[in-house]
N, C-alpha and C positions, 0 to 999 in steps of 0.2 A: 504493499499500499504506499510505500515510500522508502527510499534507501539513501542514507548519507548522514553526515554529522548533525543535520537538523532534525533527525528522527527516523526510526526504523520500525517496521511492522510488516509481517508476512502472514498470509492466510494459506492454510493447507487443508484440503477437504477430501473426504472419502465417504460416500454414502451420506449418512446423517451426522457424521462427525466432522466438526469444523474447528480447527485449532488456530489460535492467534499466537504467533511466535514473536515475542517482544512487543513492546508498545511504548514508543518514544514520543507519542503525541498526547495532547490533552484529551480529555474525554469527549469534548465537543468536536475536536478535529478528527478523532478516531471514528466517531459516529458519521461524520461527513464523508470520510474516506470509505467506510463500509458501505454507505448508501450509493456511492459512485459505482460500486461493484454489485449492487442489488443484494446486499447482505443485511439481513435484519440482525441487529446487535444481540438480541435475545436468543438467536440461533447458535451462537458460539458455544462450544463444548468446554473449552479450557484455554488457559493462557500459559504458554511456556516461556521461560526466561533463559537467555544465553549467558548474560553476565550483568554486572551492576552499573555499567556506565550509563549516564543520563540519557543519551540518545537512544538507548534500548529499554530503559525502565521508567522513563519520566512519567508515563501515564499508567503504568501497571497497577499500582495500588488503587487509584480512583476508579479505573475501569473494572478491575476485579470486584471491588465492593459494589459498584453501580449495577453490575450484571450478575453478581453472585457466582463468579467463576472460580473454580479451583485453579491454583497457581502451582505449576511444576517448576522446581528450582533446586539447584544443588545447595547443600548445607553451607558451603563457603560463600556462595553468592547471597544466600539469605542473610547470613551474618553481616556481610559487607553492605547490604542494601536495606537492612531492617528499618533504619530511621527514615529513609526516603519512602519506603513502601508503606509504612504505617501498619496498622493492625489488619491482618488478613484472616478471615474466618476459616479458609480451607486451603491449607498449604500441603503440597505433596512434594516432599523432598526426594530427589533421585540421585543416584550415583552415576557419574559420567561414563562409567565402564559397564553399566548394566542396562539392558533393554527393558522397556515397559510398554504397556498398552494403554491407549486412551480411546475408548469406543472401538471403532473399526480400523484404527490406525496403530500400527506398531512403531514405536519411537526408539531409535537406536542412537543414543547420545555418544559423543566421543570428546575427549579433552583436547584443548588447543592451547598453544603458547601465546598468551596475551597478558597484558599488565592488569589483570583482574584477579580476584581471590580464588575462584574455582570455576573458570569459564568452560562452557561446553557448546558444541554445535551438534547438528542432528542429521540423521538419515531417516526419512519417513517411508513406510512401506504398507501396502495392503496385502502382502503375501505374494503378489505377482509383479507389481511395479514398484519402483523406489525413486525417491527424490532426495537429493543431497543438498544441504545448506552449509556453506562455509564462509564466514566473514570474521573479521576481528581476530586475525592470527598473524603472528610476526614472521613465521617461517613454516615451511611444509615439513611435517614429520612423517615417519613411517606409519604411525597410527592414523594420521589423516589419509594417507594414500590407501591404506587397507580399508578404512571406513567407506571411502568414496568409490572404490573400484566396482565397476559393473552397474552403477546407478543408471536409471533411464533418463533422468533429467538432473541438471546441476545448477544451483544458484551459488555463484562464486564471486568473492571479493576481488575487485581490481581497483585498489584504493588510490594508488598514485603512480605517476611516471617519475622514476628516480631522479632524472636530470632536472625536471621541473621542481621537485621538492628541494634538492640540494642547492639549486641556484635561485630559489625563490625568497620571499620576504619573511618566512616564518622565523622566529627566534631559534638559535642553534640548539637549545635544549629540546624544543619541540620537534625539530627535524630529527634529532637523535632518537627521540622516543618513537616517532612514527617509523623510522627506518631501522629500528633495532629488532632484535630477535623476538621481542614481546610486543611489537607494535602492530603494523598492518601489512597486508600483502601488496606488493607493487605489481605492475603489469608484467614484468619479466617472470616473477615467481609464479604468478597464476597461469601464465602461458606455459611455463615449464611443467606445472602440474597437469594441465590439460594434455600436453604431449605424452606424458608418462602414463596416464590413466588408460585402462582397458575401455575402449569406446565402442565395443561391439553393440551394446544395447543403448548407447547414448543417443537420444533424439533431440536434445536441446540444451543450450547453456544460456543463462542470463548473467550478465556482469552486474554486480552490486557494489554499493558503498563507494562510489567514485567521489574523489575529492573535487570540490569546485575550484580550489586554488591550484592544485598540483596534478591535475589530470584533464583529459578531454575525451569526450565520447568517440571522436574519430580515431584517436590513438588506441583506444580499447578495441574498437571494431577491427582495426588492423591486426592487433595481437590475437584476437579471437580467430579471424580468418586464417592467419598464418599458422596458428597452433593446430587448428582443425584440418588444415591441408586439403581443402576442397571437399571434405566429407559433407554429405547431405544432413547437416545438423542445424536445427534452428538456432540462430544467434540473436540475442536481444541485449540491449543495454538499458538498465533501469535508471530512473532519476529520482531526485528528491521529492519533486512535486507530485508526480503521478505513479511512481513505481513502475509496474508493468501490468498488463492485462492478464486475466485468467488464462492458464495453459492447461489443456487436458492431456493427460499422459496415458 
């Protein structure tokens, strides 16, 4: 529903189960973005949290209370975000190394290297098809590669073009944080992951979490097309305002 430093939220649906992954928008803005996708807020089944940074949890507490949603979160993220989340009536703590089910969706979390307490990303499956989500990771690990191999669709961070970041106006400390092993994935890293993955089942890739200051959609499109080497795979670039449209897998 939107991807970038101004707020992140993703919908995943199977049958009657509809998951909201992260919510970095206000309750009013979340409802507006849901309406654009013809989603009734009360139809949501649960809210999943990747980590405690504000662009991912800014609206989690108020939206969960407003809609009476269970919140799935790691214990470390819960401790780090407790003050910002406020009181939640239905907390479901999960281990980033163990799968769990929410309605008709199997959720396979996996840990990622990011400057957060206990961050996780996800692969969602209905037993036949699977969708991978990877953002907010500083580098690619073997665990990440194992988790994402063989997915049918991939939502993947392309946060920054390294030259643009290093030669840009950000303070040096912020540059070091973004470019570090616990920061964000740059275009080269994400393209390398795509080249390395088993793509036999892959039917689509969407690039997420682009920096407005240190990246450009055209650069990302070039990296996508080069990494996928002419394969008939749907290529999409999400943005902050609109995210991307529903994709059926």
